[in-house]
C-alpha positions as CSV (number, residue, x, y, z in Angstrom):
1,X,26.4,6.4,-47.0
2,X,28.5,3.1,-45.0
3,X,26.3,-0.1,-45.0
4,X,24.3,-0.9,-42.1
5,X,23.2,-4.2,-41.2
6,X,19.5,-4.2,-40.4
7,X,19.5,-6.4,-36.7
8,X,17.7,-9.4,-36.1
9,X,14.0,-8.6,-34.4
10,X,11.6,-10.1,-32.3
11,X,7.6,-10.9,-33.7
12,X,5.0,-11.8,-32.0
13,X,5.7,-14.9,-30.0
14,X,1.9,-16.6,-30.1
15,X,1.7,-15.2,-33.6
16,X,4.9,-16.4,-35.2
17,X,5.5,-19.9,-33.4
18,X,3.7,-22.7,-35.9
19,X,4.9,-25.3,-33.4
20,X,3.2,-23.5,-30.0
21,X,-0.5,-23.7,-32.6
22,X,0.1,-27.4,-33.0
23,X,0.9,-28.5,-29.7
24,X,-2.2,-26.5,-28.5
25,X,-4.1,-28.8,-30.9
26,X,-2.3,-32.1,-29.3
27,X,-2.1,-30.8,-25.8
28,X,-5.9,-29.2,-25.8
29,X,-7.5,-31.0,-28.9
30,X,-10.7,-32.3,-26.6
31,X,-10.7,-29.8,-23.6
32,X,-13.5,-27.6,-23.1
33,X,-10.9,-24.2,-22.1
34,X,-9.0,-24.7,-25.0
35,X,-10.5,-22.0,-27.5
36,X,-10.2,-19.6,-23.3
37,X,-6.4,-20.8,-23.3
38,X,-5.5,-20.0,-26.7
39,X,-7.3,-16.3,-26.0
40,X,-5.6,-16.0,-23.1
41,X,-2.0,-17.2,-24.9
42,X,-2.3,-14.4,-27.5
43,X,-3.5,-11.6,-25.3
44,X,-0.3,-12.5,-23.1
45,X,2.3,-12.5,-26.0
46,X,1.4,-9.1,-27.5
47,X,2.4,-8.2,-24.0
48,X,4.8,-9.2,-23.6
49,X,5.5,-7.4,-26.8
50,X,4.3,-4.4,-25.9
51,X,5.6,-3.9,-22.1
52,X,7.3,-7.4,-20.8
53,X,10.2,-7.3,-23.0
54,X,11.5,-4.0,-22.2
55,X,11.2,-4.5,-18.2
56,X,13.2,-7.5,-19.0
57,X,16.2,-5.5,-21.0
58,X,16.1,-3.0,-18.0
59,X,16.6,-5.7,-15.2
60,X,19.0,-7.5,-17.2
61,X,21.0,-3.8,-17.7
62,X,20.5,-3.2,-14.0
63,X,21.5,-6.4,-12.1
64,X,21.0,-6.7,-8.3
65,X,23.0,-4.7,-6.1
66,X,23.6,-5.5,-1.9
67,X,23.6,-2.7,0.1
68,X,25.3,-4.8,3.3
69,X,24.8,-1.3,5.5
70,X,22.5,1.9,6.3
71,X,23.7,5.2,6.1
72,X,24.1,5.2,10.1
73,X,25.6,1.9,9.9
74,X,23.5,-0.6,10.5
75,X,23.8,-3.5,9.2
76,X,20.6,-4.0,6.5
77,X,21.5,-6.5,3.8
78,X,19.5,-4.6,1.1
79,X,19.7,-6.4,-2.2
80,X,18.5,-3.5,-5.0
81,X,16.5,-4.4,-7.8
82,X,15.8,-2.4,-10.7
83,X,12.2,-1.3,-11.4
84,X,11.7,-3.7,-14.7
85,X,12.2,-6.6,-12.2
86,X,9.8,-5.3,-9.4
87,X,7.4,-5.1,-12.5
88,X,8.1,-8.5,-13.8
89,X,7.0,-9.6,-10.3
90,X,3.9,-7.9,-10.5
91,X,2.9,-9.2,-13.7
92,X,3.7,-12.8,-12.7
93,X,1.0,-12.2,-10.0
94,X,-1.3,-10.6,-12.9
95,X,-0.6,-13.5,-15.1
96,X,-1.2,-16.3,-12.7
97,X,2.1,-17.8,-13.7
98,X,1.6,-19.9,-10.4
99,X,-2.2,-19.6,-9.8
100,X,-3.0,-21.3,-13.0
101,X,-1.5,-24.4,-11.5
102,X,-3.3,-24.7,-8.2
103,X,-7.1,-23.3,-9.2
104,X,-9.4,-26.4,-9.4
105,X,-11.6,-24.4,-12.0
106,X,-8.7,-25.5,-14.3
107,X,-8.1,-28.8,-13.3
108,X,-8.4,-31.0,-16.5
109,X,-5.7,-27.9,-18.2
110,X,-4.5,-25.3,-15.5
111,X,-1.1,-26.9,-16.0
112,X,-0.5,-27.1,-19.6
113,X,-2.1,-23.5,-19.8
114,X,0.5,-22.7,-17.2
115,X,3.1,-24.0,-18.7
116,X,2.3,-22.9,-22.4
117,X,2.5,-19.1,-20.6
118,X,5.9,-20.2,-19.2
119,X,7.4,-21.4,-22.4
120,X,6.3,-18.2,-24.0
121,X,7.2,-15.4,-21.1
122,X,10.7,-17.1,-20.0
123,X,12.7,-15.1,-23.0
124,X,11.5,-11.9,-21.7
125,X,11.7,-12.7,-18.0
126,X,15.0,-11.8,-17.1
127,X,14.8,-15.7,-15.2
128,X,12.1,-14.1,-13.2
129,X,11.1,-18.0,-14.3
130,X,14.0,-19.2,-11.8
131,X,12.2,-18.0,-8.8
132,X,8.1,-18.8,-10.1
133,X,9.8,-22.1,-10.6
134,X,10.8,-22.3,-6.8
135,X,7.7,-20.8,-6.1
136,X,6.0,-23.7,-7.4
137,X,7.6,-26.4,-6.3
138,X,7.3,-24.4,-2.9
139,X,3.2,-24.5,-3.4
140,X,3.4,-27.9,-4.7
141,X,4.7,-29.0,-1.6
142,X,2.6,-27.5,0.9
143,X,-0.4,-29.0,-1.0
144,X,1.4,-31.8,-0.5
145,X,1.6,-31.2,3.5
146,X,-1.4,-30.0,4.0
147,X,-3.4,-33.5,3.2
148,X,-1.4,-34.9,6.0
149,X,-1.7,-34.9,9.7
150,X,0.6,-32.1,10.9
151,X,0.1,-30.0,13.7
152,X,-2.2,-26.7,13.8
153,X,0.9,-24.3,14.2
154,X,2.7,-25.9,11.4
155,X,-0.7,-26.3,9.3
156,X,-1.3,-22.7,10.1
157,X,2.0,-21.4,8.9
158,X,2.4,-23.3,5.7
159,X,-1.1,-22.5,4.8
160,X,-1.1,-19.1,4.8
161,X,2.2,-19.1,2.8
162,X,0.1,-21.2,0.1
163,X,-2.4,-18.1,-0.1
164,X,0.8,-16.0,-0.7
165,X,2.2,-18.1,-3.0
166,X,-0.8,-18.5,-5.3
167,X,-2.1,-14.9,-5.0
168,X,-3.0,-13.3,-7.9
169,X,-2.9,-10.2,-6.1
170,X,0.7,-8.0,-6.6
171,X,0.1,-6.7,-3.1
172,X,-0.4,-10.4,-1.9
173,X,2.0,-12.3,-3.7
174,X,5.1,-14.4,-2.5
175,X,7.6,-16.0,-4.4
176,X,9.5,-18.7,-2.2
177,X,13.6,-20.0,-2.0
178,X,14.6,-23.3,-2.5
179,X,18.0,-22.9,-0.4
180,X,19.9,-26.4,-0.5
181,X,23.5,-25.5,-1.7
182,X,26.6,-25.6,0.1
183,X,30.2,-25.5,0.5
184,X,30.5,-29.0,0.9
185,X,28.7,-29.3,-2.1
186,X,26.0,-28.5,-4.5
187,X,23.9,-32.0,-5.8
188,X,25.3,-34.3,-2.4
189,X,23.4,-32.4,0.0
190,X,23.9,-35.4,2.4
191,X,26.8,-33.6,2.9
192,X,25.4,-30.6,4.1
193,X,26.2,-28.8,7.5
194,X,23.9,-26.5,8.6
195,X,22.0,-27.2,11.7
196,X,18.9,-26.8,14.1
197,X,18.5,-26.1,17.9
198,X,15.2,-26.6,19.3
199,X,13.8,-23.6,21.0
200,X,10.9,-23.6,22.7
201,X,7.9,-24.1,20.1
202,X,10.6,-23.3,16.9
203,X,13.9,-23.9,15.8
204,X,16.8,-21.8,15.6
205,X,19.4,-22.2,12.3
206,X,23.0,-22.0,12.0
207,X,24.9,-22.4,8.7
208,X,26.1,-21.1,5.2
209,X,24.0,-21.6,2.3
210,X,26.6,-20.8,-0.6
211,X,24.4,-20.3,-3.4
212,X,21.0,-18.9,-2.9
213,X,18.6,-18.0,-5.9
214,X,15.3,-15.7,-5.5
215,X,16.8,-13.8,-2.3
216,X,14.8,-11.3,-2.2
217,X,12.2,-13.7,-2.0
218,X,9.6,-13.4,1.3
219,X,10.4,-17.2,2.4
220,X,11.8,-20.4,1.6
221,X,12.7,-24.3,2.2
222,X,16.0,-25.2,3.5
223,X,17.6,-28.5,5.0
224,X,19.1,-28.5,8.2
225,X,20.3,-31.7,11.2
226,X,18.2,-31.1,14.3
227,X,21.4,-31.1,17.5
228,X,20.4,-33.6,20.2
229,X,20.4,-32.6,23.9
230,X,24.4,-32.9,23.8
231,X,24.4,-30.9,20.3
232,X,25.3,-33.8,18.5
233,X,23.6,-34.4,15.1
234,X,23.2,-37.6,12.8
235,X,25.2,-38.1,9.7
236,X,24.2,-38.4,6.3
237,X,21.0,-37.8,4.6
238,X,18.6,-39.3,7.4
239,X,20.0,-36.5,9.6
240,X,18.4,-33.9,7.0
241,X,15.5,-32.2,8.1
242,X,12.9,-30.0,6.1
243,X,12.2,-26.1,7.6
244,X,10.1,-23.2,6.4
245,X,11.4,-20.5,6.8
246,X,10.3,-16.8,6.4
247,X,13.2,-14.2,6.1
248,X,11.5,-10.9,7.0
249,X,9.8,-9.7,10.5
250,X,7.0,-7.7,10.5
251,X,9.7,-4.5,10.0
252,X,11.2,-5.6,6.7
253,X,14.4,-6.6,8.9
254,X,16.0,-10.4,8.1
255,X,15.5,-13.0,10.4
256,X,19.1,-13.4,11.6
257,X,20.0,-14.0,8.2
258,X,23.2,-11.7,6.6
259,X,24.0,-11.9,3.1
260,X,27.6,-12.1,2.7
261,X,28.2,-11.3,-0.9
262,X,26.1,-11.7,-4.6
263,X,27.3,-14.0,-6.8
264,X,29.4,-12.9,-9.8
265,X,27.8,-15.6,-12.0
266,X,28.5,-16.2,-15.6
267,X,25.1,-15.6,-16.5
268,X,21.2,-15.2,-15.1
269,X,22.8,-11.5,-14.2
270,X,19.4,-9.8,-13.0
271,X,18.6,-13.0,-11.1
272,X,19.8,-12.0,-7.3
273,X,21.5,-14.9,-6.0
274,X,23.7,-14.9,-2.9
275,X,25.5,-16.3,-0.5
276,X,23.7,-16.1,2.8
277,X,24.3,-16.9,7.0
278,X,21.9,-18.6,9.1
279,X,22.5,-17.3,12.7
280,X,19.8,-18.2,14.5
281,X,16.8,-17.7,12.3
282,X,14.0,-19.3,13.2
283,X,12.6,-22.3,11.1
284,X,9.6,-24.7,11.5
285,X,9.8,-27.9,11.6
286,X,8.0,-29.5,8.2
287,X,6.9,-33.1,8.6
288,X,9.1,-35.5,10.6
289,X,12.8,-35.0,11.8
290,X,15.2,-36.8,9.2
291,X,12.8,-37.0,5.8
292,X,14.0,-33.6,4.7
293,X,15.5,-35.1,1.1
294,X,12.5,-37.3,1.0
295,X,10.0,-34.1,1.4
296,X,11.8,-31.4,-0.4
297,X,11.8,-33.5,-3.5
298,X,8.0,-32.3,-4.0
299,X,9.3,-29.1,-5.1
300,X,12.4,-30.0,-7.0
301,X,10.7,-32.1,-9.5
302,X,7.9,-29.0,-10.2
303,X,11.3,-27.2,-10.8
304,X,12.8,-29.6,-12.6
305,X,10.0,-29.2,-15.4
306,X,10.1,-25.3,-15.3
307,X,14.1,-25.9,-16.3
308,X,12.9,-28.1,-19.6
309,X,9.9,-25.6,-20.2
310,X,12.2,-22.2,-19.7
311,X,15.2,-24.0,-21.9
312,X,12.6,-25.0,-24.6
313,X,11.5,-20.9,-24.7
314,X,15.5,-19.7,-24.9
315,X,15.7,-22.6,-27.8
316,X,12.6,-21.3,-29.6
317,X,13.3,-17.2,-29.2
318,X,17.1,-17.9,-30.4
319,X,15.7,-19.9,-33.3
320,X,13.6,-17.3,-34.2
321,X,16.3,-14.8,-34.2
322,X,18.4,-16.9,-35.9
323,X,15.7,-17.4,-38.8
324,X,14.9,-13.5,-39.3
325,X,18.2,-12.9,-39.0
326,X,19.1,-15.1,-42.3
327,X,16.4,-13.1,-44.4
328,X,18.4,-10.3,-43.6
329,X,22.0,-11.1,-43.9
330,X,23.5,-11.2,-47.6
331,X,26.7,-13.1,-47.9
332,X,28.2,-14.0,-51.1
333,X,25.6,-12.0,-53.1
334,X,22.7,-13.9,-51.4
335,X,20.6,-14.3,-48.4
336,X,21.8,-16.3,-45.3
337,X,18.2,-18.4,-46.5
338,X,19.5,-18.7,-49.5
339,X,22.8,-20.4,-48.7
340,X,21.7,-24.3,-49.2
341,X,24.6,-25.2,-46.1
342,X,22.9,-22.3,-43.6
343,X,19.2,-24.0,-44.4
344,X,20.6,-27.2,-43.7
345,X,21.4,-26.2,-40.3
346,X,18.3,-24.0,-39.5
347,X,16.2,-27.0,-40.9
348,X,18.5,-29.4,-38.0
349,X,17.8,-27.0,-35.6
350,X,14.6,-26.8,-36.2
351,X,13.9,-30.5,-35.4
352,X,16.4,-30.5,-32.6
353,X,14.1,-28.0,-30.7
354,X,10.8,-29.9,-32.1
355,X,12.5,-32.6,-30.2
356,X,12.7,-30.9,-27.2
357,X,9.4,-29.2,-26.9
358,X,7.6,-32.8,-27.7
359,X,9.9,-34.5,-24.6
360,X,9.0,-31.4,-22.7
361,X,5.3,-31.2,-22.8
362,X,4.9,-34.8,-23.0
363,X,5.9,-34.5,-19.7
364,X,4.1,-31.4,-18.9
365,X,0.7,-33.5,-20.2
366,X,1.7,-36.2,-17.5
367,X,1.9,-33.4,-14.5
368,X,-1.3,-32.6,-15.6
369,X,-2.8,-36.2,-15.7
370,X,-1.3,-36.9,-12.1
371,X,-2.7,-33.9,-11.0
372,X,-6.5,-34.1,-12.6
373,X,-6.4,-37.6,-10.9
374,X,-5.6,-36.8,-7.9
375,X,-8.0,-34.1,-7.4
376,X,-10.7,-36.8,-8.3
377,X,-9.4,-38.7,-5.5
378,X,-8.2,-41.3,-8.0
379,X,-5.0,-43.1,-8.3
380,X,-3.0,-43.5,-11.4
381,X,0.1,-45.8,-10.6
382,X,1.4,-45.4,-14.3
383,X,1.1,-42.1,-14.6
384,X,3.0,-41.3,-11.5
385,X,5.9,-44.3,-12.5
386,X,6.3,-42.5,-16.6
387,X,6.4,-38.8,-14.5
388,X,8.5,-39.9,-12.2
389,X,10.8,-41.0,-15.6
390,X,10.0,-38.5,-17.5
391,X,11.2,-35.6,-15.2
392,X,15.0,-36.2,-15.3
393,X,14.9,-37.3,-18.4
394,X,13.5,-34.0,-19.9
395,X,15.6,-32.0,-18.0
396,X,18.7,-33.1,-18.4
397,X,17.7,-34.0,-22.5
398,X,16.2,-30.2,-23.1
399,X,19.7,-28.5,-21.2
400,X,22.2,-30.4,-23.3
401,X,20.5,-30.3,-26.8
402,X,19.8,-26.6,-26.2
403,X,23.6,-25.9,-25.0
404,X,24.9,-27.5,-27.9
405,X,22.6,-25.5,-30.2
406,X,22.9,-22.0,-28.6
407,X,26.7,-22.2,-29.6
408,X,25.6,-23.3,-32.9
409,X,23.2,-20.5,-33.4
410,X,24.9,-18.2,-32.3
411,X,28.2,-18.9,-34.6
412,X,24.9,-18.0,-37.6
413,X,25.6,-14.4,-36.5
414,X,29.1,-14.2,-37.4
415,X,30.9,-11.6,-35.0
416,X,27.6,-10.1,-34.0
417,X,26.8,-13.1,-31.9
418,X,30.1,-12.3,-29.7
419,X,29.3,-8.8,-29.2
420,X,28.0,-7.8,-25.6
421,X,25.3,-5.2,-27.3
422,X,23.8,-7.4,-29.7
423,X,22.0,-9.1,-26.9
424,X,23.0,-12.0,-28.3
425,X,25.6,-13.1,-26.4
426,X,23.6,-13.7,-23.1
427,X,21.8,-16.7,-24.6
428,X,25.1,-19.0,-24.4
429,X,25.9,-17.6,-20.9
430,X,22.2,-17.9,-19.9
431,X,21.9,-21.2,-21.2
432,X,24.9,-22.8,-19.6
433,X,22.9,-22.5,-16.1
434,X,20.3,-24.9,-17.6
435,X,22.5,-27.9,-17.8
436,X,23.4,-27.4,-13.8
437,X,20.5,-26.2,-11.7
438,X,18.5,-28.8,-10.3
439,X,21.0,-31.6,-11.3
440,X,23.8,-31.8,-13.6
441,X,23.5,-34.3,-16.8
442,X,25.3,-36.5,-14.7
443,X,23.4,-36.5,-11.3
444,X,20.1,-36.5,-13.0
445,X,21.5,-39.5,-15.4
446,X,21.9,-41.6,-12.0
447,X,18.2,-40.3,-10.5
448,X,17.0,-41.8,-14.0
449,X,18.3,-45.6,-12.5
450,X,16.5,-44.6,-9.1
451,X,13.7,-44.3,-11.1
452,X,14.1,-47.9,-12.6
453,X,15.7,-49.4,-9.9
454,X,13.7,-48.7,-6.9
455,X,10.1,-48.0,-8.6
456,X,10.7,-50.3,-11.7
457,X,9.6,-47.2,-14.4
458,X,11.4,-48.7,-17.6
459,X,8.5,-51.6,-17.6
460,X,5.5,-48.9,-17.5
461,X,8.3,-47.1,-19.7
462,X,8.1,-49.8,-22.7
463,X,4.5,-50.0,-22.2
464,X,3.7,-46.9,-23.2
465,X,5.7,-46.2,-26.2
466,X,4.6,-49.5,-27.9
467,X,0.8,-47.7,-27.1
468,X,2.3,-44.6,-28.8
469,X,3.9,-46.4,-32.1
470,X,0.6,-48.3,-32.3
471,X,-0.7,-46.8,-35.6
472,X,2.8,-44.9,-36.5
473,X,4.3,-45.6,-39.5
474,X,7.6,-45.9,-38.1
475,X,6.8,-48.1,-35.9
476,X,9.4,-50.9,-37.1
477,X,12.2,-48.0,-36.3
478,X,10.7,-47.5,-33.0
479,X,10.2,-50.8,-31.9
480,X,13.8,-52.0,-33.2
481,X,14.6,-48.9,-30.6
482,X,12.8,-50.6,-27.7
483,X,14.4,-53.6,-28.4
484,X,18.1,-52.3,-28.2
485,X,17.1,-50.6,-24.5
486,X,16.0,-54.3,-23.3
487,X,19.2,-55.2,-24.8
488,X,21.3,-52.8,-23.2
489,X,19.2,-53.3,-19.7
490,X,19.5,-56.7,-19.7
491,X,23.9,-56.9,-20.5
492,X,24.0,-54.3,-17.0
493,X,21.8,-57.3,-15.3
494,X,22.6,-56.5,-11.5
495,X,25.9,-54.7,-11.7
496,X,25.2,-51.3,-11.0
497,X,28.9,-50.1,-11.4
498,X,27.8,-51.1,-15.6
499,X,24.6,-49.3,-15.0
500,X,26.3,-46.1,-13.7
501,X,28.9,-46.2,-15.8
502,X,26.5,-46.3,-18.9
503,X,23.3,-43.7,-17.4
504,X,24.0,-41.2,-19.4
505,X,24.1,-42.8,-23.0
506,X,20.9,-45.5,-21.6
507,X,19.2,-41.9,-20.8
508,X,19.6,-40.4,-24.3
509,X,18.5,-43.8,-25.8
510,X,14.9,-43.5,-23.9
511,X,14.4,-39.6,-24.5
512,X,15.2,-40.5,-28.1
513,X,12.9,-43.4,-28.3
514,X,10.3,-41.5,-26.6
515,X,10.7,-38.5,-28.9
516,X,10.8,-40.3,-32.1
517,X,7.2,-42.0,-30.8
518,X,5.5,-38.7,-29.2
519,X,6.8,-35.8,-31.8
520,X,5.1,-37.6,-34.7
521,X,1.7,-36.7,-32.5
522,X,3.0,-32.9,-31.7
523,X,3.7,-32.3,-34.4
């Protein structure tokens, strides 16, 4: 009989993950919900193995289809998705993937519980975590606005939306889109062209959104320029306003939204992503005119943390597969796991993963601390500034490091890593979106500079890292790193172009220094 290579296997994600168990002790050591969270993660992990992973594989094998017309010629623009994708939607509600972050009963650890669950879920979600990220961001944005003085009609609409977004009932649960990208540019939203015309008690939106993920959602937040009585608009970022849109009417028909086409993407094939036209679509103004970019930032601050968390989830899954394969593949008379060079590669991959995980969940912990303080009616300016800085840092670092190691780990499978029906190439195709979505490395590095220059985040960063290393055996090494950061900042002075030119290297230096302090606490 000819030789058949045993394939790498997925093992119980919770039970096989020593990093996760150590992290739970780090993040929840004094939390009253610790045992409850551990029990839920164990149960959820078994559910992933027994049913969820198969739903994801079905969704991957049956990507969405755009059906523009009914059999009788009516324009319907239906996006048909697989049953597996629908099951993942229902699961997200049942498991409280969004609700966990907003349930006041879990006020001390709901975000940590939520993101640990997302970490387990993402590799077997067919990227359903993308609409969940935007849904959570939308819920956060609404939560912020419900604390402000807003109109009764506006408040009623977004209160209703919030109840749907945070529901555990699959029949009631909504997801949300975040539709900003236009043909004129992605990250440079200030040149967006979509317009809003006042029509009685609401607005009508006109324009094209070039890239809309989660196109099967029930609602979205989007940006548009309000026309004055003469049809003129204000250019630039100060002319953009934020709008809430419910996509369908009571009959399920789209509200003057036309789907041009589904996007043919490199990866995330199961995720419906479309190019759409607003053609008089009803929208509700959220907040003050001209404050759209400022207001929608509440949304993408959450989605960037999702990006980091799903990145480390994907990294871990591929690393586990590579380690399992190393025990099954024999080359030159020995298992790969016994080959010194291969062992070194896997060891270095584990170190890279630990660094990404530690940075990500330090950021999640900052989010938890900020929201806990808010629930108690307290202000924690230091935590808020740290979160403002670490959110783009965690996203840019994890995405870039994961991209490098995804390629390296795929290589460790040899030719099998290049064959589509092994399921392995999907990791490489899917990982590329994580470096792009919610800001490229350059865009996020420049956002780090904004946090430093506008919110004095570097000062609190230096103080925080100094506190973290007070008893660390590597204190001298980390202090030398902190001095390097100070020297770099001083050398740039007030020269904005120099700051921008070095923004990437400065951001990565901040990440590596923070990780050197955080990682011993986590592992």
